[in-house]
Chimera marker file (.cmm) of the C-alpha trace (Angstrom):
<marker_set name="trace">
<marker id="1" x="7.602" y="7.391" z="6.864" r="1" g="1" b="0" radius="0.5"/>
<marker id="2" x="3.909" y="6.416" z="6.052" r="1" g="1" b="0" radius="0.5"/>
<marker id="3" x="2.404" y="4.904" z="9.495" r="1" g="1" b="0" radius="0.5"/>
<marker id="4" x="-0.296" y="2.726" z="6.995" r="1" g="1" b="0" radius="0.5"/>
<marker id="5" x="2.452" y="1.654" z="4.654" r="1" g="1" b="0" radius="0.5"/>
<marker id="6" x="4.719" y="-0.150" z="7.152" r="1" g="1" b="0" radius="0.5"/>
<marker id="7" x="1.327" y="-1.266" z="8.917" r="1" g="1" b="0" radius="0.5"/>
<marker id="8" x="0.754" y="-2.341" z="5.858" r="1" g="1" b="0" radius="0.5"/>
<marker id="9" x="4.186" y="-3.864" z="5.406" r="1" g="1" b="0" radius="0.5"/>
<marker id="10" x="3.749" y="-5.569" z="8.680" r="1" g="1" b="0" radius="0.5"/>
<marker id="11" x="0.928" y="-7.048" z="8.276" r="1" g="1" b="0" radius="0.5"/>
<marker id="12" x="2.214" y="-9.443" z="4.923" r="1" g="1" b="0" radius="0.5"/>
<marker id="13" x="4.749" y="-10.118" z="7.290" r="1" g="1" b="0" radius="0.5"/>
<marker id="14" x="2.536" y="-11.833" z="9.860" r="1" g="1" b="0" radius="0.5"/>
<marker id="15" x="0.507" y="-13.368" z="7.549" r="1" g="1" b="0" radius="0.5"/>
<marker id="16" x="3.884" y="-15.206" z="5.934" r="1" g="1" b="0" radius="0.5"/>
<marker id="17" x="4.808" y="-12.749" z="3.173" r="1" g="1" b="0" radius="0.5"/>
<marker id="18" x="8.667" y="-12.051" z="2.750" r="1" g="1" b="0" radius="0.5"/>
<marker id="19" x="8.732" y="-9.027" z="1.161" r="1" g="1" b="0" radius="0.5"/>
<marker id="20" x="11.719" y="-6.911" z="1.097" r="1" g="1" b="0" radius="0.5"/>
<marker id="21" x="12.940" y="-5.032" z="3.635" r="1" g="1" b="0" radius="0.5"/>
<marker id="22" x="10.582" y="-2.252" z="4.477" r="1" g="1" b="0" radius="0.5"/>
<marker id="23" x="12.618" y="0.616" z="2.415" r="1" g="1" b="0" radius="0.5"/>
<marker id="24" x="13.172" y="-1.216" z="-1.058" r="1" g="1" b="0" radius="0.5"/>
<marker id="25" x="9.511" y="-2.557" z="-0.034" r="1" g="1" b="0" radius="0.5"/>
<marker id="26" x="8.686" y="1.900" z="0.259" r="1" g="1" b="0" radius="0.5"/>
<marker id="27" x="10.119" y="1.710" z="-3.622" r="1" g="1" b="0" radius="0.5"/>
<marker id="28" x="8.654" y="-0.357" z="-4.967" r="1" g="1" b="0" radius="0.5"/>
<marker id="29" x="5.027" y="0.174" z="-4.129" r="1" g="1" b="0" radius="0.5"/>
<marker id="30" x="5.882" y="3.068" z="-5.964" r="1" g="1" b="0" radius="0.5"/>
<marker id="31" x="5.090" y="1.604" z="-9.091" r="1" g="1" b="0" radius="0.5"/>
<marker id="32" x="1.861" y="1.064" z="-9.729" r="1" g="1" b="0" radius="0.5"/>
<marker id="33" x="1.770" y="-2.368" z="-10.585" r="1" g="1" b="0" radius="0.5"/>
<marker id="34" x="3.288" y="-3.847" z="-7.648" r="1" g="1" b="0" radius="0.5"/>
<marker id="35" x="0.794" y="-1.768" z="-4.946" r="1" g="1" b="0" radius="0.5"/>
<marker id="36" x="-1.564" y="-3.161" z="-7.144" r="1" g="1" b="0" radius="0.5"/>
<marker id="37" x="-0.629" y="-6.416" z="-6.803" r="1" g="1" b="0" radius="0.5"/>
<marker id="38" x="-0.456" y="-6.217" z="-2.197" r="1" g="1" b="0" radius="0.5"/>
<marker id="39" x="-4.065" y="-4.691" z="-2.752" r="1" g="1" b="0" radius="0.5"/>
<marker id="40" x="-5.462" y="-7.874" z="-4.405" r="1" g="1" b="0" radius="0.5"/>
<marker id="41" x="-3.889" y="-9.719" z="-2.265" r="1" g="1" b="0" radius="0.5"/>
<marker id="42" x="-5.421" y="-8.245" z="1.105" r="1" g="1" b="0" radius="0.5"/>
<marker id="43" x="-8.217" y="-9.168" z="-0.932" r="1" g="1" b="0" radius="0.5"/>
<marker id="44" x="-7.857" y="-12.531" z="-1.709" r="1" g="1" b="0" radius="0.5"/>
<marker id="45" x="-6.049" y="-12.587" z="1.844" r="1" g="1" b="0" radius="0.5"/>
<marker id="46" x="-9.727" y="-11.242" z="3.553" r="1" g="1" b="0" radius="0.5"/>
<marker id="47" x="-8.511" y="-7.714" z="3.493" r="1" g="1" b="0" radius="0.5"/>
<marker id="48" x="-11.966" y="-5.441" z="2.144" r="1" g="1" b="0" radius="0.5"/>
<marker id="49" x="-9.713" y="-2.428" z="1.591" r="1" g="1" b="0" radius="0.5"/>
<marker id="50" x="-11.392" y="0.444" z="0.378" r="1" g="1" b="0" radius="0.5"/>
<marker id="51" x="-11.322" y="1.740" z="-4.010" r="1" g="1" b="0" radius="0.5"/>
<marker id="52" x="-7.883" y="1.238" z="-4.996" r="1" g="1" b="0" radius="0.5"/>
<marker id="53" x="-7.543" y="4.865" z="-5.468" r="1" g="1" b="0" radius="0.5"/>
<marker id="54" x="-8.391" y="5.587" z="-1.595" r="1" g="1" b="0" radius="0.5"/>
<marker id="55" x="-5.729" y="2.963" z="-0.649" r="1" g="1" b="0" radius="0.5"/>
<marker id="56" x="-3.122" y="4.025" z="-2.810" r="1" g="1" b="0" radius="0.5"/>
<marker id="57" x="-4.176" y="7.795" z="-1.077" r="1" g="1" b="0" radius="0.5"/>
<marker id="58" x="-3.095" y="6.258" z="2.215" r="1" g="1" b="0" radius="0.5"/>
<marker id="59" x="-0.162" y="4.492" z="1.438" r="1" g="1" b="0" radius="0.5"/>
<marker id="60" x="1.056" y="8.093" z="1.011" r="1" g="1" b="0" radius="0.5"/>
<marker id="61" x="1.566" y="7.704" z="-3.513" r="1" g="1" b="0" radius="0.5"/>
<marker id="62" x="-1.034" y="10.489" z="-3.592" r="1" g="1" b="0" radius="0.5"/>
<marker id="63" x="-1.162" y="13.989" z="-3.194" r="1" g="1" b="0" radius="0.5"/>
<marker id="64" x="-4.176" y="16.145" z="-2.358" r="1" g="1" b="0" radius="0.5"/>
<marker id="65" x="-5.488" y="18.144" z="-4.485" r="1" g="1" b="0" radius="0.5"/>
<marker id="66" x="-6.846" y="21.319" z="-3.469" r="1" g="1" b="0" radius="0.5"/>
<marker id="67" x="-8.683" y="23.480" z="-6.414" r="1" g="1" b="0" radius="0.5"/>
<marker id="68" x="-8.139" y="26.495" z="-6.478" r="1" g="1" b="0" radius="0.5"/>
<marker id="69" x="-10.297" y="29.284" z="-7.560" r="1" g="1" b="0" radius="0.5"/>
<link id1="1" id2="2" r="1" g="1" b="0" radius="0.2"/>
<link id1="2" id2="3" r="1" g="1" b="0" radius="0.2"/>
<link id1="3" id2="4" r="1" g="1" b="0" radius="0.2"/>
<link id1="4" id2="5" r="1" g="1" b="0" radius="0.2"/>
<link id1="5" id2="6" r="1" g="1" b="0" radius="0.2"/>
<link id1="6" id2="7" r="1" g="1" b="0" radius="0.2"/>
<link id1="7" id2="8" r="1" g="1" b="0" radius="0.2"/>
<link id1="8" id2="9" r="1" g="1" b="0" radius="0.2"/>
<link id1="9" id2="10" r="1" g="1" b="0" radius="0.2"/>
<link id1="10" id2="11" r="1" g="1" b="0" radius="0.2"/>
<link id1="11" id2="12" r="1" g="1" b="0" radius="0.2"/>
<link id1="12" id2="13" r="1" g="1" b="0" radius="0.2"/>
<link id1="13" id2="14" r="1" g="1" b="0" radius="0.2"/>
<link id1="14" id2="15" r="1" g="1" b="0" radius="0.2"/>
<link id1="15" id2="16" r="1" g="1" b="0" radius="0.2"/>
<link id1="16" id2="17" r="1" g="1" b="0" radius="0.2"/>
<link id1="17" id2="18" r="1" g="1" b="0" radius="0.2"/>
<link id1="18" id2="19" r="1" g="1" b="0" radius="0.2"/>
<link id1="19" id2="20" r="1" g="1" b="0" radius="0.2"/>
<link id1="20" id2="21" r="1" g="1" b="0" radius="0.2"/>
<link id1="21" id2="22" r="1" g="1" b="0" radius="0.2"/>
<link id1="22" id2="23" r="1" g="1" b="0" radius="0.2"/>
<link id1="23" id2="24" r="1" g="1" b="0" radius="0.2"/>
<link id1="24" id2="25" r="1" g="1" b="0" radius="0.2"/>
<link id1="25" id2="26" r="1" g="1" b="0" radius="0.2"/>
<link id1="26" id2="27" r="1" g="1" b="0" radius="0.2"/>
<link id1="27" id2="28" r="1" g="1" b="0" radius="0.2"/>
<link id1="28" id2="29" r="1" g="1" b="0" radius="0.2"/>
<link id1="29" id2="30" r="1" g="1" b="0" radius="0.2"/>
<link id1="30" id2="31" r="1" g="1" b="0" radius="0.2"/>
<link id1="31" id2="32" r="1" g="1" b="0" radius="0.2"/>
<link id1="32" id2="33" r="1" g="1" b="0" radius="0.2"/>
<link id1="33" id2="34" r="1" g="1" b="0" radius="0.2"/>
<link id1="34" id2="35" r="1" g="1" b="0" radius="0.2"/>
<link id1="35" id2="36" r="1" g="1" b="0" radius="0.2"/>
<link id1="36" id2="37" r="1" g="1" b="0" radius="0.2"/>
<link id1="37" id2="38" r="1" g="1" b="0" radius="0.2"/>
<link id1="38" id2="39" r="1" g="1" b="0" radius="0.2"/>
<link id1="39" id2="40" r="1" g="1" b="0" radius="0.2"/>
<link id1="40" id2="41" r="1" g="1" b="0" radius="0.2"/>
<link id1="41" id2="42" r="1" g="1" b="0" radius="0.2"/>
<link id1="42" id2="43" r="1" g="1" b="0" radius="0.2"/>
<link id1="43" id2="44" r="1" g="1" b="0" radius="0.2"/>
<link id1="44" id2="45" r="1" g="1" b="0" radius="0.2"/>
<link id1="45" id2="46" r="1" g="1" b="0" radius="0.2"/>
<link id1="46" id2="47" r="1" g="1" b="0" radius="0.2"/>
<link id1="47" id2="48" r="1" g="1" b="0" radius="0.2"/>
<link id1="48" id2="49" r="1" g="1" b="0" radius="0.2"/>
<link id1="49" id2="50" r="1" g="1" b="0" radius="0.2"/>
<link id1="50" id2="51" r="1" g="1" b="0" radius="0.2"/>
<link id1="51" id2="52" r="1" g="1" b="0" radius="0.2"/>
<link id1="52" id2="53" r="1" g="1" b="0" radius="0.2"/>
<link id1="53" id2="54" r="1" g="1" b="0" radius="0.2"/>
<link id1="54" id2="55" r="1" g="1" b="0" radius="0.2"/>
<link id1="55" id2="56" r="1" g="1" b="0" radius="0.2"/>
<link id1="56" id2="57" r="1" g="1" b="0" radius="0.2"/>
<link id1="57" id2="58" r="1" g="1" b="0" radius="0.2"/>
<link id1="58" id2="59" r="1" g="1" b="0" radius="0.2"/>
<link id1="59" id2="60" r="1" g="1" b="0" radius="0.2"/>
<link id1="60" id2="61" r="1" g="1" b="0" radius="0.2"/>
<link id1="61" id2="62" r="1" g="1" b="0" radius="0.2"/>
<link id1="62" id2="63" r="1" g="1" b="0" radius="0.2"/>
<link id1="63" id2="64" r="1" g="1" b="0" radius="0.2"/>
<link id1="64" id2="65" r="1" g="1" b="0" radius="0.2"/>
<link id1="65" id2="66" r="1" g="1" b="0" radius="0.2"/>
<link id1="66" id2="67" r="1" g="1" b="0" radius="0.2"/>
<link id1="67" id2="68" r="1" g="1" b="0" radius="0.2"/>
<link id1="68" id2="69" r="1" g="1" b="0" radius="0.2"/>
</marker_set>
């Protein structure tokens, strides 16, 4: 489980949203359009998330790329 994703889930709950179970939420966030929707919601709620690419990485949906020389 990604702690950042769990914190995001709890933030939504605490702001009056009704996401599905955490397990379903975690699956739903694998769809980039759903993740972008949550990102936009955070912005509308007054949060200042990092760039979408960084947000996606923080939520655990982008593997770190290591350069191979």
